[in-house]
N, C-alpha and C positions, 0 to 999 in steps of 0.2 A: 493726415489720416493715420499715419504711422505712429505719431506720438499718442494719438488717441486710443489706438490699440494696445499699445505698450501700457498707457495708464489704466487701461480697462483690465489689465492683468493677462493679455495674450501673451504668449511664449514669444521669444526671438524669433525661432524658426517659422512658427505659425505667421507670425507678421510679415516675415519675408517672402512666404507663398503667397500670401494675399497679395501682397505689392509687387511680387514677382521681381525681386532684388535679392542681392546675395546676402546671407544671414550675417556676414562680417559688416556688411554696410549698416544693417539695423544694430548690430552689436556697438558700432561706434556712435550711433544715436544716445544710447543710454546715458553715457557720462555727460554729454552735452547737455542733454535735456534735464539730468537730475541736478547739475552744478547750476543751470539757470533757474531751477525750482528753488533751490536753497537759498539763491540770492533774493529770488522774488518774495519768499515767505520771511527772510531776515529783514527785509525792507517794510513789509506790511506789518509784522507781528513786533510792533514796538508800543511801549507805554498802554498795554492792555490793562483795562479794569475788569478783573475777574473776582469774583466773591465766593465762588466755589471751584475746587480743582480735586479730581480723582486721578490716583496714580496707579499704575499697573505694569506689568512685564509680561511680553510676549515672547514665546519659545519658537525657534526655528534652529537650522542648523547649516553650516556652510562646508561643502565639499563631501563630508561624512558626520555621522554622529559621533558623540564624544567617546562612547564605549568601543568603537571601532578604530579608534587612532592608535598609532604606534607610538613607541616612547619619544621618537625624535619628533613626530608631528604634535605631540602634547606640549613639548616643550618650546616649540615654535609659537604655538596659539594662532595658527592661521586659520586652521580649519576646526572643525567641532561645533559645540553647541553655539550658538548666538541668542542673545536676548535682545529684543527692542523694548526699552524703557519708555513709557507713555504718561505724558501728563494732558489731561483731557478736562475740558470745561464743559460740563454738562447742559449748562443752559443755552449756550450758543453752539454747541457741538463741535468746538474747534479742538483740533491736537494742538495743544500750545506749543509743545516742544517734544522731541524724542531724541533718543540715543541707543545706537546699535553697539553691543559689546557683551561682556560676560555678565553673569550675576553676581557682581561683586559690589562693595561697598563705593569704591572709587567710581564706579558708573553711576550709582544712585546720586553721589555727590555731583557729578557731571550734569545729571539730568536738572536736579534742583537749582545748581547754579546757573545753568541756561535759562531755566524758567523764570529766576529772580530777574535777570537781565531784560526780559521781554515784558514784564509786568511794571505797573506804574507807581511801584512802592506800595499798593496796598495789599497786606498778607490775606490771602484767600482761605477759606475754610478748607482743610485737606482730609481726604479720606483714602484709604488703600486697604490691601489685604495686610496679614499680620506680618509681613517680611520685616525683620529689624533694621534692615539698612535705611528704610525710608525716616525712621525716627532720628537716626544719626545724622543723615544727610539734612534733614530739616533743621535740626539743632546746629549742625556746623554752618549754614549759611543764615539762620535768622536769630541764633542765638546772641545773647548779650553777654558780654565778658564780665565776669565777675572775678576781683582780685582778692584772694583771703586776707585777713589782717595779719601783720607780721606777728611772728612768734618770739616770745622772749626767750633768752637762753641760746645756746648752741643749737646748730642743725640748719638744713637747708631750706629757704624759705618755700612756702608753699606755692604751687604752680597756679597760674589763672585757669579758670574754667569757665564753660558757657552754661547759660541758665536761658530757659524758654522765655520770651517776652509773653506780656499778658495777651496779646491780640493774636498769639500764635495757637490755633486751635487744629487739633488732629485727633483723629479717631480711626479704628482699624476694625475691619469685618474678619472675624474668626469663624473660619469653616471647619467643622470636624467631619472626616471622612471614615467610612468603613468598606473595605472591598471597593475601593476606588468611587465610591458614590457619597454625596455630602449628606449627612445625616442630622446635621445641627448647625444653625447659623447664629453666631452671637456677636456683639461688638463690644469694643473697650475704648476708653478715653485716654490717650497718651499724653496729650498737651492741652492745657484748658480745663475750666471745670465742667461737669456735666450740664449745670445750668446755661453756660455760654453756649454749650455744643446745642442743646436744645432750643436756645434761642436763635442760634445760625440755622437749624433746620427748618423752624418755623417762617424765617424769613426769606427761605429759598423758594423760589417758583416752581423748581422742578423736583425737589427731594423731599420726601416726607419721614425719612427715616436714615439711619447711618449705613450708607450701601456704596457699592462701586458698580452700580448697573450701568451707567453710562459708558465707562471706559471699557467694561467687558463686553457690552454690545457693540462697541466701536471696533473691538478687536476682530468680530466677525466680518466686518466691513473691511478691514485691513486684509485680511485673508482672502476676501474676495476681489479686491482690487490689485492684489500681488500674488501672482502666480507662484513666485518664489515661497511665500508663506502657507501654501496649501499642505494639508497633512496626508501622508502616506501616498505621495506622488513622486515621479522621477523629475519633477522640475524645481527642485531645490536649487538654491544659489550655489556657484562654484566659487565665487569670489566675494568677499565681505565689501568692497567698493561698489560693486555692482548691486548688491542688495541695498546698500544705502541710497544710492542715486535711483533705483526703481521706486524704493519708498519714497523718495523724495517727489518724483513726479506723481506717484499715486496721491500723496498727500495734497500737493497744489492741486491737481484735478479735483479732487474731494471738496478742497475748502471754496475754489472759486467757480468751478464749472458745473458740477452735478448739484441739482436742488434736493435738498434734505425734507424727506416725507414729514419729520417730526417737527420742522421748522416753518412749515406752511401757515398761512393766516386765512381765515374766512373772508371773502369779500362781503362788503355790505350789501352790494347788489349785483347777482350774476351777470357776467358780461356774455353778450351771443358771440358765438365762433362759427366759422364756415357757413355764413349766411343764416337765413332763418331756420333751416331745418338741422343746424348743427347743435351740438349739446352745450348748454351754457357754461362758462367758466366760473367755477364757484371758490377756486382758491388762488390765492397769490403764492406762487412757488418761490422759495428762497433758499438760498446757500448758506452754508456755516459763515462765509466771509460777510454776507449781507447781514446776518443776524447780529455778527459781532460791530456793525458799523463800519466794516473796512471797505466795502463797495457797496453801489447802489442799483446793482442790476446782475443779472446772471452773465457771465462772462462766456465767450466762445473760445474754443481752443486756440485760434487765431490770437485773441487777446492775450491768452495765457502765455503764448510763445512770444 
């Protein structure tokens, strides 16, 4: 029960009060549950065949906000703004991989590197916002090395560089804001031809245009299942490791235990429930793990643990 409460986003102190145990006891559960969840998802999220992937980053902070740090705290980099980098598959609703860190190019490269190791070699169609780090990270991981021809005469030889392969398709959503509100949404193709991007969208069972709707809607789910991610509350995380562990538990719970309404399937024939007077069951509930073919049933919390 305690693990389920923590996975649903309940605070450590509130969980301790409900279970009538000490808060330090509940605090000791978080790293153990988080480490187990990380191992579980690392085992199952292998050789995934994903045709479409949406990238985004989610803001929170650890200890205190960035503009409240003193010079020493800024140098240490322990507290301040934290960004959760997300790679999301909109068709099966899987959070393929995620990274907790700063909003830097190295973190973006770490996200794409971890994503690449969990896929089966097929390059999905990528979309994101217009943050430039994604284009650099994708080129770093998927680019093909091109060696310039040797120059005649004196001078250093030209260094090799990377070029995007033909099957790397990447487009961005560009939002123009005025006074904090989105007033215009456009899209740009970064890697690949517009014709191949259009073909990828036509072949997608969930997307009709270049967008990041799936990962942005999933950001709301993350904030609901992780109290530390809530906005304008005093439940922010005080330690970066605890933030990572609580997110790992929430993601494992989301993938294997919680049915996703957007993945349910209508039954050919309604099934009776609760005797002759019960409402018939019309839908087959499914989790993201079931949709991706990783499991064949909805897990209980005991199975997850």
